[in-house]
C-alpha positions as CSV (number, residue, x, y, z in Angstrom):
1,X,-19.6,29.5,-70.7
2,X,-19.4,25.8,-71.1
3,X,-17.5,26.4,-74.3
4,X,-14.8,28.5,-72.4
5,X,-14.5,26.1,-69.6
6,X,-13.8,23.4,-72.2
7,X,-11.3,25.9,-74.0
8,X,-9.8,26.9,-71.0
9,X,-9.3,22.6,-69.8
10,X,-8.0,21.7,-73.4
11,X,-5.3,24.8,-73.2
12,X,-4.4,23.4,-69.8
13,X,-4.0,19.9,-70.8
14,X,-2.2,21.0,-74.1
15,X,0.2,23.1,-71.7
16,X,1.1,20.6,-69.5
17,X,1.4,17.6,-72.1
18,X,4.0,20.0,-73.7
19,X,5.8,20.4,-70.4
20,X,5.7,17.4,-69.2
21,X,6.2,13.7,-70.8
22,X,9.7,12.9,-69.8
23,X,11.5,9.6,-69.3
24,X,14.0,9.4,-66.5
25,X,15.5,5.9,-65.5
26,X,18.5,5.2,-62.7
27,X,19.5,3.2,-59.5
28,X,19.3,3.6,-56.1
29,X,20.7,1.6,-52.8
30,X,20.8,2.5,-49.2
31,X,19.9,0.9,-45.6
32,X,17.2,1.0,-43.1
33,X,15.5,-0.7,-40.2
34,X,12.6,-3.0,-40.0
35,X,10.5,-4.8,-37.5
36,X,7.4,-6.9,-37.1
37,X,4.0,-5.4,-35.8
38,X,1.0,-6.8,-34.6
39,X,-1.0,-7.8,-31.9
40,X,1.2,-10.7,-31.4
41,X,4.4,-8.9,-31.8
42,X,4.9,-6.8,-28.5
43,X,7.4,-3.8,-28.6
44,X,9.4,-5.1,-25.6
45,X,10.0,-8.2,-27.3
46,X,10.4,-7.8,-30.8
47,X,13.4,-5.2,-32.0
48,X,14.3,-3.7,-35.2
49,X,16.8,-5.2,-37.4
50,X,19.2,-3.4,-39.7
51,X,18.9,-4.0,-43.4
52,X,20.1,-3.1,-46.9
53,X,18.1,-2.3,-50.3
54,X,18.7,-1.6,-54.2
55,X,16.7,-0.7,-56.8
56,X,16.1,0.2,-60.7
57,X,14.2,3.2,-61.1
58,X,12.1,4.4,-64.0
59,X,10.2,7.2,-63.9
60,X,7.7,9.2,-66.3
61,X,6.4,12.5,-66.0
62,X,3.0,12.6,-67.5
63,X,2.3,16.1,-66.2
64,X,4.2,19.2,-65.0
65,X,5.9,18.0,-61.7
66,X,3.9,14.7,-61.4
67,X,5.3,11.5,-62.6
68,X,4.7,7.5,-62.2
69,X,7.7,5.7,-60.8
70,X,7.6,2.0,-61.0
71,X,10.6,0.2,-59.4
72,X,12.2,-3.2,-59.4
73,X,13.3,-3.5,-55.8
74,X,15.3,-5.9,-53.6
75,X,14.7,-5.2,-49.7
76,X,16.2,-7.1,-46.8
77,X,13.8,-6.9,-44.0
78,X,13.1,-9.2,-40.8
79,X,13.7,-8.3,-37.0
80,X,15.3,-9.4,-34.1
81,X,13.3,-11.6,-31.4
82,X,14.4,-10.4,-27.9
83,X,13.0,-13.1,-25.3
84,X,9.9,-13.5,-27.2
85,X,7.7,-16.0,-25.3
86,X,4.4,-15.7,-27.1
87,X,3.5,-19.3,-28.8
88,X,6.6,-21.0,-27.2
89,X,6.9,-24.1,-24.9
90,X,7.0,-23.2,-21.1
91,X,9.8,-21.8,-19.8
92,X,11.5,-21.1,-23.0
93,X,11.8,-18.0,-25.5
94,X,13.3,-17.0,-28.7
95,X,16.2,-15.0,-29.2
96,X,17.9,-13.7,-32.5
97,X,17.5,-12.3,-35.7
98,X,14.9,-13.4,-38.3
99,X,15.9,-12.1,-41.7
100,X,13.6,-11.9,-44.8
101,X,14.6,-11.0,-48.2
102,X,12.0,-9.7,-50.8
103,X,12.1,-9.0,-54.5
104,X,9.4,-5.7,-54.5
105,X,7.7,-3.8,-57.3
106,X,6.5,-0.4,-56.1
107,X,4.6,2.1,-58.3
108,X,4.8,5.4,-56.7
109,X,3.1,8.6,-57.9
110,X,5.7,11.6,-57.2
111,X,4.9,15.1,-57.1
112,X,8.2,17.3,-57.2
113,X,8.2,21.2,-56.3
114,X,11.7,22.4,-57.2
115,X,14.6,20.2,-55.7
116,X,11.8,18.7,-53.2
117,X,9.4,15.8,-53.7
118,X,6.8,13.6,-52.0
119,X,5.7,10.1,-52.9
120,X,3.1,7.6,-52.3
121,X,2.1,4.1,-53.9
122,X,1.5,0.6,-53.3
123,X,4.1,-2.2,-53.7
124,X,3.7,-6.0,-54.2
125,X,6.5,-8.2,-52.9
126,X,8.0,-11.9,-53.4
127,X,9.9,-13.8,-50.5
128,X,13.3,-15.1,-51.9
129,X,15.2,-16.1,-49.1
130,X,14.8,-16.5,-45.1
131,X,17.8,-16.2,-42.8
132,X,17.4,-17.8,-39.5
133,X,19.7,-16.9,-36.4
134,X,16.9,-17.4,-34.0
135,X,17.7,-19.6,-30.9
136,X,15.5,-21.4,-28.4
137,X,16.5,-20.2,-24.6
138,X,15.6,-20.8,-21.4
139,X,13.9,-18.3,-19.3
140,X,14.9,-19.2,-15.9
141,X,16.0,-16.2,-14.1
142,X,18.3,-18.2,-11.9
143,X,20.4,-19.2,-14.9
144,X,22.5,-16.4,-16.6
145,X,23.7,-16.6,-19.2
146,X,20.5,-18.5,-20.4
147,X,20.7,-21.9,-21.5
148,X,20.4,-22.2,-25.5
149,X,18.3,-25.4,-26.3
150,X,18.9,-25.2,-30.1
151,X,17.9,-23.4,-33.0
152,X,14.4,-22.5,-33.9
153,X,13.3,-24.6,-37.0
154,X,12.3,-21.7,-39.5
155,X,12.1,-22.3,-43.1
156,X,10.7,-20.6,-46.1
157,X,7.7,-22.6,-46.0
158,X,6.7,-21.2,-42.9
159,X,6.0,-17.7,-44.3
160,X,3.8,-16.6,-47.0
161,X,5.4,-16.0,-50.5
162,X,3.6,-12.9,-51.3
163,X,3.4,-9.6,-49.7
164,X,1.6,-6.1,-50.4
165,X,1.3,-2.9,-48.7
166,X,1.8,0.6,-49.0
167,X,4.9,3.1,-49.3
168,X,5.1,6.8,-48.6
169,X,8.1,8.8,-48.8
170,X,10.1,12.1,-49.6
171,X,13.3,13.4,-50.6
172,X,15.6,15.8,-52.6
173,X,16.3,15.5,-56.2
174,X,19.3,18.0,-57.5
175,X,19.7,18.7,-61.2
176,X,22.7,16.6,-61.7
177,X,20.5,13.6,-60.9
178,X,21.5,12.7,-58.0
179,X,18.7,12.2,-55.2
180,X,18.4,11.4,-51.6
181,X,15.1,9.6,-50.5
182,X,13.6,8.7,-47.1
183,X,10.8,6.2,-47.5
184,X,8.3,4.3,-44.8
185,X,6.7,1.0,-46.2
186,X,4.0,-1.0,-44.4
187,X,2.7,-4.5,-45.2
188,X,-1.2,-5.0,-45.3
189,X,-1.1,-8.7,-44.7
190,X,0.6,-11.0,-42.1
191,X,4.1,-12.6,-43.3
192,X,3.9,-16.0,-41.3
193,X,1.4,-18.8,-42.5
194,X,0.6,-19.6,-38.9
195,X,-2.4,-18.2,-37.4
196,X,-0.4,-15.0,-36.2
197,X,-0.8,-11.2,-37.5
198,X,2.6,-10.1,-37.6
199,X,3.4,-7.6,-40.5
200,X,6.7,-6.0,-42.0
201,X,7.2,-2.2,-41.1
202,X,10.0,-0.6,-42.8
203,X,12.0,2.7,-42.6
204,X,14.8,3.1,-45.4
205,X,17.3,5.9,-46.5
206,X,18.7,5.8,-50.0
207,X,20.6,7.7,-52.5
208,X,20.6,7.4,-56.1
209,X,21.1,8.9,-59.5
210,X,18.6,9.6,-62.2
211,X,19.8,10.2,-65.9
212,X,19.0,13.5,-67.4
213,X,15.3,13.9,-68.6
214,X,14.7,12.6,-72.1
215,X,11.5,13.5,-74.3
216,X,9.9,10.3,-75.9
217,X,11.3,9.4,-79.2
218,X,14.5,11.4,-78.3
219,X,16.6,8.5,-76.8
């Protein structure tokens, strides 16, 4: 019985190896929405911010319908302060956009059935740039529009250089190589250096193209 089981397993592995082991590479780009989440990021004072992203994609199908897909990814994240009053001076609030630009390295495991696929995996990111359009304003209700006291002094030094988290998603892959991808990413560590719990949360929609499948050695 053990020999039969081992022989069956060997035949299965051989069959998967014959059917699989394809390389594909391509590009994708799109847009999405991001925001900050955490105990000090109340939903009524933190809004979504629209952003863009783009990536170079490499996929290796190591078993039938199952592939590993590393990516080199540019992602613009951030959020909008909407009269944010936590950790601010008395009778003042923050308002405006804070943009965080990252280079990321997702490592996705993708399962495909016909034209549909699902994916999941970790990512690591490096903060490239911070775009600051955040103003300090008065919260005095008798003054409309609010008085702007000046720009909040945010810089890249106020934020952690490295980010890490997870990504899950799915989409549609056509035989021509064009694909549509919806992905959700969430950070597992806070991005401010200050004692805050704010983390990145992103939804992305992208379109892309992968070149036809190639077996190793047949480039």
